[in-house]
N, C-alpha and C positions, 0 to 999 in steps of 0.2 A: 490451366496451367500443362496441358497438355498432359494430366495423368503424373506427372512430376512429383511425387513426393516427398514435399518441400518440406513439411511438419516433420516427418522424421529426420531429415536431415539435418532441418532444427537443434534437432536432439541429439542428432551423433554424432555434430562437430564439435562441439564442447566434449563430448563424454571421449573421443578418439584423444583430442587435445589432450585431458586428461591425465590416461592412460601414460601419453604420452611423457606430459611433463615429471608424473614420477621415475622415470627412469634417466633423467634429464639434469645435466649442471644446474647451476643456478640461473646464468647466465642465457643460457639455451630455454631453460624454462619460462623465463619471461616473454622470449621473443614469444614460442609455443603456443603459450595464453593468449596475450597480444594477438597473436595472428588468429585465431579461432576466434574469439571474441569480436572480432571486425567483419570476420567471414558470415558469423551467426548475424551481426547487424548488418550486413547489405543483406544476408538474403531475408531478412522480417521488413529492411525495407521493399524489396525486391514484392514480398506479400501484401503489403501496404500498396503496393504499386496496380498490381494484381487484383484487389479486389473487389469484387463487385457490388455497389452500391445500389441498391433497389432490386440487387440479386435476390438469390434461396437464402437466407436463415444462415444454413451451416455452410458454408463453401472451406476448401480443400481438404474435405472428409476422407479416409483411411480407415477401413478394418480390415482385421482377421479373427478368427475365432482362435482363442489360446487353448480354451478346456471351456467345458462345459460349466457357462457360469460368470466367464469373465473372459473379454476380448480386449486383444489393443487397439482399441477405435479413437482415431484423433479427428479433429476438426472443430474450426473459429466461425464465430460471429462477430460481430463488431470491436465487443463490447472485449473479449480475447482478444481479437484483432492488435488494439491498443496499448492491451498489458501488457503483451510478449513485445511489443516493440521498444515500451519501458525501459522492459529488461536486458533487452540484448542492445540500449542505448545506455544505458548506467554500466552497463560489462568491460568495456575495454577503458571506462574513466577510473573504473577501480582497479585495474590494474597495473592504470598510468601510478596510481595512488599508493601502490605498496614496494614503491623502490627500496623503502624503508626497513622492510623485509629482511634481517640478512639470513636466521635460522631456518635450516627443511624449508628453500624454496621451492623446491621442486612440488613438496609435499600440501603447500601451499597455495601456488596455483593450482593445484588438480582441488581441492577443496571447492574452488571457485567454481571452478570449471564445472564442476561435478553439482554444485548447486545450480548454475545457469542450465543445466540440461531438465534439471528438475521442476525448477520454477516454468518454465517454459513447459514441461508437461504436465502442470497444476491449468494453465491455463487453455492449453488444446486436448485435454482429454476429455474426449465422448465415453467412457466408461464409467460406472461410480467408485470400481474397485481400480483402476488405476488411479482417480483423479486421488482418492486414499492415501495411496500407496506414495505419490508424489508429494502429495502435501505432508506427509509422519517424515518421508525422508528427507524433508526439506530439512530436518530437524536438524542430522545428522552434520553436514559442514557446517554449518555457524556453530554447532558447538564443537565442534573441534576448532572455528575459526580461534572462537570468544577462548576457549579453553587453554590453548597450546601457542597463540600469539597473542594474546590477551594484556590485560595490565594487572597491577600486583594480587589483584584479589579476582582474579578469573575465574578459578574453581567452584567459587562462591557462585558465581553470574552463568556461568556458562551449566551448572545441574539447576538453576533455580530458572532460568531459560528452559530446558528437556523438560522437567518434571512440570512445570506450568501447564509450556503447550500439548503436552502429551497426553495430561489426566482427563484436559476435557475431550481431546478424541476419541479414550476410548467408549465413550457414552454415545459419541458419531456414529461410529462402528456398529455397533447395537443398532442403529436407528435403521441402519443402510442396510443392515440381513435381513429387518423384519419387511424394512420396502421392497426388498426385492423379491423376497413372499412374496408380500400381498401382490404388488404387482406385475408377478412373472418375468422381468425383464431388468436388466444392468445397463440400459440404454439411457444417458443425462437425457438427452434430448423427450425423449417417453416419458420417462418420469415427470418433468416438466410439461407434460399436459393431463397427467394422471390425477385422477380427484380422489386423494387421499381420505378415507373416514374424518368428520368434523373433530370426533371425538381423538383417536390417533395421532390425528394434525398436531394438538396440543402437549403430548408428549415427543413426540417427535421432533419438535419444533426447538424444546426447551435440550434437547440432547447435540440437535446443532447449536446452539447457541453454545451452549458451553464452550465447543470449541472454537468459533466462530471472534467470540466476545476477546479471548484469551490471547487470540491472533491479531486483534484489532491494534488496540488493547482497549478493550473497553472498562470503566471504573467500576467494580475496585479491584478487578484483576490485569491492573497494569502496573503492577510492583516489578514486574522482572525486568520492566524495558529501560527507566533507569541504569538499571546495574548493567545488564547486557551493553547499553552505548558507549556506558560511561569506560568497560572492562576491553570494548572490540577495540582491533583496529580500525585506523581511520576507513578503512573500505569494507571493512565488515558492519559500522555503521552506517554505512551509504546503502549498502544494500539491501539493509535491515530494515531502515528508515524507509525505502526506495521503493522498495516493492514485495520484500516479505510479510510486513502490517497490510498491505494490500490484499495478500488472501485474503483475510480475513470478509472485507468489505466484496470480492468478488464473489465468497463463500452465498454472505447473504443473499445477493444478486440473481445466482443459477442453482441456488438452493430454499433455501430459506422462504426467499418471497415464492416466487412460482409455485413451489410445490405445497408449500406450507400457507397458503392467503390466509384464509379467515384464522389461523393460530397466529400470522403474522399482526393482523387487525387486532387482534385480542390482547397481544402483548404488546403494542405498538405504545403504551403508555408505562411502562416497562423502557421500552430504549428508549422514549421521552426522557426518562427522570432519571435514566445513569449517564443518559451525553448530557442533560442541562446541566447537572451536579459536576460530571467530567469536563467539562468546559470553561468553569467557574473555579472549580477547586485547583485544578492543574495546569491552569493561569495566571492564580495565586501562589503557586508554590513555585512555578518559573521565578518569578517577579523575585525572590529572594535567593534565589541559586548562586554562588559563587562558583562551580564550576559549568565553563561554556560549556558541555557536554549535556549534562541533565540539565540544564536548561532548556536546550532544544530538543531532548528527550522529551520532556515535559509537555513543550510545545507541541508535538507529535501528538501524543494522546487526547487534547484540546482540539486539534484540525480532523482527526479521525472521528472523534466526536459530530461534526458538523457533518461527514460525511453518513451516519448512521441516521442522523435527524433528519437530512435528505433524502435515504433511501424509503425510510418508512412514513414518508410525506404520501407516499402511493398516489403520486401523479409527473406527468414529466416533467416539471421545472424540478422536483427534486430528484428524480432520479439520477436527472443528465446532470444537476450540480452533484452529486455524491460522487458521483463518474467520474467527474471535470478535478472536485477537488483532490481527489485518487493521485490523480494524473499530475495537478499542480502539486499536488504536498509530494510526490516522489520525486518530481525534479529539484525543485528548492531546498527541501530536507536534507538531499544526498550535497546539493549545492552546500548549503552550511555542514555540515558537518567537512566537507573538504575543505572549505576555508577555517575552520579549527585545527583540521590537521595540517594545513600550513606552515602556522605559525607554531603548532606543537612539533612538530620536527624541527624545529630553531631553534626553539627556548627549553620544550621537553616538558612543559606544565597549561594546565587546561584554565587553571586558576585565573579570573579576569583579572585582580587588582597586579596581576604580574603585568599586563599590560597599561597601553594607555600612550596618544598620541601618535598612531600607526600614521595616521594618513601624515603625516610628514616625513618619514623613512620608508615607505610601502605604500603611495599615493594610487597604483596602480592596483594592490592589494584591497585596500581603503575601496574603491571603487567598486567592484566587482561582490564584497562583503555587503556594500551598501546596497545593493543591485538586487542582491538577494533578501536581505532585511524588506526591505520597499513588500518586494516579491510575498516572504511569510505573513507583513500585514494584511496584505492583502488591494493594493494600490493597483487603481482604474490602470491598463496596460499592462499587465503584467497575470502570468499564470494563475495566480491562486482566487483570482479578482473575481475571473467569471467563474470557475465555481461554487464560490462562497455567498452570490450575488444571488446565481438562480438556484442552491439550497438553501437559502434563508424565504426565496420567492414563492417555495414548493412549501414551503413548512407551516407559511406563513395563513394559506391557504386552508390550515387546519386547524392552528393554534398560533396565535397572538403572544400567550405568556409564553409560550415556548419558543419564538422568533425575539422576543423582548432578551429572554435571558443569553440565549444564544449569540446574539448582537454584544452582549454585554462581555462575552469572553471575546468578542476577537476586538474590542476595546481595550479591553484588558494586552492582547497579545500586542497590539501595538502601542501596549505601556512596554513590557517586558523586551521585547526587542530593537526600541529604539533605548532602552536602558543598556540594553547591551552592546549595542553601536554605539554609544555615545563616548560608555568606559572604555569598548577596546581600540576605536579610529582617533577619538577627540581628547582636547583636554592636553595637561602637561606629562610630558616624557619623566616621567619618578626614578625609571630603573634603566640607568645603560645598556645592559645588555639587548633589551626590548627596543632601546632606541636606535642599536647597531647595525639589528637586523637588515637582510637585505631584502628586496623586493621581488617582485615573482619571476622565476627562473621558467626557460623555456616551455617544461615537462608539464606546470602549473598552468601555464597558460593555454596549453593546448586541452587539459583539463576543465577549465573553469570556463573559457569562451563558447565550447558548443552547450553546456548547460544556459550560460547568461542568452547565448541563442535561442535554444530551445522555450524558456522560458518569457521572453516578450514576442515570440513566435505565436503563443500560446492564448497570451494576453490579449496581442492584434489581430489575428484572427484565428478564433475560437471554434470557427466553423468547419473548419478542414479537421479538428478531432470529433467536432460534434457528429459532422456527416455520414462517420461510416456507424456509429453506434443509435441511431436516431429510431430507426427500423425497430430493433430490438429492445429501444428502454420504452418504443409505442405500443409492441408487442407486451412484455413485459408489463405493462399500465392496463393493458386490454385487459388481462390473466388477474392483474389485482383488483379490477374495478364494483366486481362483487361483495367484496371487502372491502373497499375503501372508507378510512374513517372522516366522518362529519363533523367538519367545529370544533369546536373548547368541546362541547359535551362527551364527545370519542374521549378524553383525556380522564375521564373521570368515571363513563361509562365502560369506558372497557369494551363495546359490542360492535360488530360489524354497523356497515351506515344499511345495509339490505334491513337488517334486522329493528334498527332504529326507526327505518321509512313504515316499513310494516307494521310498529307498535302506534307511531301517529297515526297511520290511517285507520287502527282500530279504535282511536283512542276516541277520532273527530268521527267516526262512527253513532258513539254514545253521549 
């Protein structure tokens, strides 16, 4: 792009908007926030259009030495590109969904814009310490959004969210310091190609896993997520489910897998075990929920478990599937939380039993809700189907048993989502106040229609999302090939494929 620092501009636009919002009255702050997020979305589309598929892995790079051992280094590959576009796409929708916020509006909008800067920074950072700063600083605005503008138990939920996510990241920082000392560089692309000692990889992998597993979140460190979702305002839930959870998956793709391939193969059995428990257990928990937000929160844990299973399949289908599930879940979970927010704004309750028969008086709302429910279930032609199919096809090459358990979770997902939809949209209208609720207004159409279009686009033409990241996925798969798990035996043996092959050859000689 002729040397234009588009990544820096993507960071600066919401930052400037956040500062302006702090000193503006409520209505002006809303307008500034919407304008800043729309400008950033336009810039991200420009970034996507200019991205050279088949070109160098790292594009739009910027670098400036800040001081010895720390650089302001930015750059993206196809994986980071798609996550940046997802972030900038959801942000204007979050601003539109925040019309019910009436207290300290300027500070609320500033928190969202500041968070957008940090999210983009996580995906664009090419210096390991810059990544860490962005990754950890993202806790602050979400902590404030939950703690200041959340529900009745917001203080408890915000502290729990902050402490869970911070604790694991301290271990990650220690590991980063050791890595930089060992490799002599803070450059992430260089570290991705560096061969760390096999013995050290075990401890480094565990340190990073402590942070990324909480962020995903994986079972059993997922308990902060339902509380955070229930107490967060609607827009906070959208961005938490849509983008912040994806930072854990991005961390596995960018750090754990390429930097510690042998350790990743060694601990693949652990990831499979935790993911299988998560898929089944959280699906069963979702099935008995009375609060809509809590049901969708538990479904997020189950869907993100499909991501981890796909990523640790160590093959192209699994890696592509994990990424596509992250993107699809970002759209669908955000849309479902918006659907909850629409009726919550009218009746101020999330209890499923307080609704029923909404397809009679809110037919357009029921139509959107049905589309996003079907997408969450993984209906062919919607966004989640592509990712779940690829992830399961990838893990099937490694373990039939893991595939069977994860497929059971998808069946349970259909059960709790369809049960939710049936109780909300169909049946007898038992409550006059719910029966009197008006259908979608213009603002709500503008929020939900782009998400519906994106969900269908991703389901019908997934190649437009797969093409930018295909070369990066293949490069990662090549890096992992030497340690790829081999069949169901790997699940119990926990050893690299190369070692297993060598052992088999040795036994054959005797």
